[in-house]
C-alpha positions in Angstrom: -54.0 30.3 -64.7 -51.5 32.6 -64.4 -48.5 32.5 -67.0 -46.1 31.0 -64.2 -48.4 27.9 -64.8 -49.7 27.8 -68.2 -48.4 25.6 -70.9 -48.8 25.0 -74.7 -50.1 21.8 -73.8 -53.2 23.8 -72.1 -53.9 25.1 -75.7 -56.4 23.1 -78.0 -56.4 24.3 -81.6 -59.6 24.2 -83.9 -59.2 23.8 -87.4 -62.3 24.2 -89.5 -62.0 22.2 -92.8 -63.9 21.8 -96.1 -62.1 19.9 -98.9 -58.6 20.9 -97.5 -56.8 17.8 -97.9 -53.5 19.1 -99.7 -53.3 21.8 -96.5 -54.6 20.1 -93.5 -51.4 18.0 -92.3 -49.4 21.0 -92.2 -51.6 23.0 -90.0 -51.9 20.0 -87.8 -48.2 19.9 -87.7 -47.5 23.4 -87.1 -49.9 23.1 -83.9 -48.2 20.1 -82.5 -44.7 21.4 -83.0 -46.0 24.7 -81.3 -47.1 21.9 -78.0 -50.5 22.2 -78.6 -52.6 20.0 -76.2 -55.1 19.0 -79.0 -55.8 19.6 -82.3 -59.3 19.5 -83.2 -60.7 19.4 -87.0 -64.4 20.6 -87.3 -65.3 19.3 -91.1 -68.1 20.9 -92.9 -68.5 17.8 -95.0 -65.3 17.6 -97.0 -66.0 14.9 -99.9 -62.2 14.7 -100.8 -59.5 12.7 -98.5 -59.4 15.7 -95.5 -60.4 13.3 -92.7 -58.0 10.9 -93.6 -55.1 13.2 -94.0 -55.8 14.6 -90.8 -56.1 11.6 -89.1 -52.8 10.2 -90.2 -51.6 13.7 -89.5 -52.3 13.2 -85.8 -55.0 14.8 -85.2 -56.7 14.6 -81.7 -60.4 14.9 -82.7 -62.4 15.1 -85.6 -66.0 16.6 -85.6 -68.8 16.8 -88.5 -70.6 19.7 -88.6 -72.6 21.5 -91.3 -70.8 23.9 -93.4 -70.0 27.5 -92.4 -66.8 28.7 -90.7 -68.9 29.7 -87.3 -71.0 26.8 -87.3 -67.6 25.0 -87.5 -65.8 26.5 -85.1 -68.7 26.4 -82.8 -68.5 22.7 -82.8 -64.9 22.5 -82.5 -65.0 24.8 -79.7 -68.0 22.3 -78.0 -65.6 19.6 -77.6 -62.5 21.4 -76.5 -61.0 20.7 -73.2 -58.1 23.4 -73.0 -58.2 26.3 -71.0 -57.1 28.3 -74.1 -58.7 27.8 -77.5 -57.1 28.7 -80.8 -58.7 29.0 -84.1 -56.3 28.2 -87.2 -57.3 28.4 -90.8 -56.4 25.1 -92.6 -53.9 26.7 -94.7 -52.4 28.7 -92.1 -49.5 27.7 -90.0 -48.4 28.3 -86.4 -44.9 29.2 -86.0 -43.0 26.9 -83.2 -42.9 29.6 -80.7 -47.0 31.1 -81.1 -48.2 29.0 -78.0 -45.1 29.7 -75.9 -46.2 33.2 -76.3 -49.6 32.9 -75.2 -47.8 31.1 -72.1 -46.1 34.2 -71.4 -48.9 36.3 -71.1 -50.3 37.6 -67.7 -54.3 37.1 -67.5 -55.9 37.8 -70.5 -59.4 37.5 -72.6 -58.2 37.2 -76.2 -55.7 38.0 -78.9 -54.2 37.3 -82.2 -51.1 37.2 -83.9 -49.0 39.2 -86.6 -48.8 37.3 -89.8 -46.3 36.2 -92.6 -47.5 35.9 -96.0 -45.9 33.2 -97.9 -44.8 35.7 -100.7 -41.6 38.3 -101.5 -44.0 40.6 -103.0 -43.6 44.1 -100.9 -47.2 44.6 -101.3 -48.0 41.9 -98.9 -45.3 43.2 -96.0 -47.8 46.3 -96.5 -50.9 44.0 -95.6 -49.2 42.4 -92.7 -48.4 46.0 -91.4 -52.0 46.8 -92.2 -53.8 43.9 -90.5 -51.6 44.3 -87.3 -52.5 47.7 -87.1 -56.4 46.9 -87.2 -55.8 44.6 -84.1 -54.0 47.4 -82.0 -56.2 50.4 -83.4 -59.5 49.4 -83.6 -59.5 45.9 -81.6 -60.8 43.9 -84.7 -58.9 40.7 -85.0 -59.8 38.5 -88.6 -59.7 34.6 -88.7 -56.2 34.3 -90.5 -54.7 35.9 -87.5 -55.4 32.7 -85.5 -57.3 34.2 -82.9 -56.9 32.9 -79.4 -59.2 33.2 -76.3 -59.6 32.4 -72.8 -62.0 29.6 -73.0 -63.9 30.0 -70.2 -64.5 33.8 -70.5 -65.3 33.2 -74.2 -67.9 30.5 -73.6 -69.7 32.7 -70.9 -69.7 35.3 -73.3 -71.9 33.4 -76.2 -68.9 31.3 -77.8 -68.5 31.2 -81.4 -71.6 32.5 -83.4 -73.1 29.7 -85.8 -72.9 31.7 -88.7 -71.5 31.2 -92.5 -69.0 33.8 -92.6 -67.9 37.4 -90.7 -67.9 35.0 -87.4 -64.5 36.4 -86.6 -66.0 40.2 -86.8 -68.9 39.4 -84.3 -66.2 37.6 -82.3 -64.4 40.3 -82.0 -66.9 42.9 -81.5 -68.0 41.3 -78.6 -64.9 40.2 -77.0 -63.4 43.8 -77.2 -66.2 44.8 -74.8 -64.2 42.7 -72.3 -61.0 43.5 -73.0 -58.5 44.8 -75.8 -57.1 42.3 -77.7 -53.1 41.2 -77.4 -51.1 41.2 -80.2 -48.5 38.9 -80.0 -45.6 38.2 -82.5 -46.2 35.2 -83.8 -45.8 35.2 -86.7 -48.7 33.0 -88.5 -47.6 32.0 -91.4 -50.3 32.6 -94.6 -51.1 31.5 -97.5 -51.2 33.8 -100.1 -53.8 31.7 -102.6 -56.8 33.9 -102.0 -55.2 36.8 -102.9 -53.0 35.2 -105.6 -56.0 34.1 -107.2 -58.5 36.8 -107.0 -55.9 39.7 -107.2 -54.4 41.8 -104.5 -56.4 44.6 -105.0 -59.4 43.0 -105.8 -59.3 40.7 -102.7 -58.6 43.6 -100.3 -62.0 45.7 -101.9 -64.0 42.4 -101.3 -62.9 42.1 -97.7 -63.5 46.0 -97.2 -66.7 46.0 -99.0 -68.0 42.8 -96.7 -66.7 44.7 -93.8 -69.1 47.9 -94.6 -72.1 45.6 -95.9 -71.8 43.5 -92.3 -71.6 47.1 -90.3 -74.5 48.4 -92.5 -76.8 45.7 -91.3 -76.2 42.7 -94.1 -76.6 39.4 -92.9 -73.7 36.9 -92.9 -76.2 34.7 -94.9 -76.3 36.8 -97.9 -72.9 38.1 -97.4 -71.9 34.1 -97.8 -73.6 33.7 -100.9 -71.5 36.3 -102.8 -68.4 35.6 -101.2 
């Protein structure tokens, strides 16, 4: 499918959830506003009202999964029908033009978006720039950059690994062997809650430490235990 024929309706947005009743509706609505053909919730065993909230917000499909982001994304991918799949965190929002930006591309394998973190603190502008540079220079996208991919290409190269953590790093490593990622302007609107809860410096060091340990051979399961 070329850019002249691709439309936002050809995109399946997959949202992994675990007790996200306070955020999932906004994520779904952002995908709908962007024109997504379907929004798929892959739930890892929520004990709150995530399912009812998602259903009321208009989620197209709701699938149950074992917990673990990679496992949940794989579950959502298994029922996706779109030519393009996009993985969206439950506390992130797509800008209204995000899917149109994908549709304007010629043939592609995968990509991600620039971010806009919901805080006016200058430190977050530096984080946004650094994360965009990581995609451009290293070919490494993280999950909160709304990774998207040609579904057939993704499925023919292993799909999403069913691991509890680092699924985005694993996915980037495999897909960048096929093609460099496309970085689109977006932006994806990002919640600052994890940085605010943990502290910007501490959270950044934690993220770097996880990457280093994973590169050194630590298993996703062992890293998830300490996440």
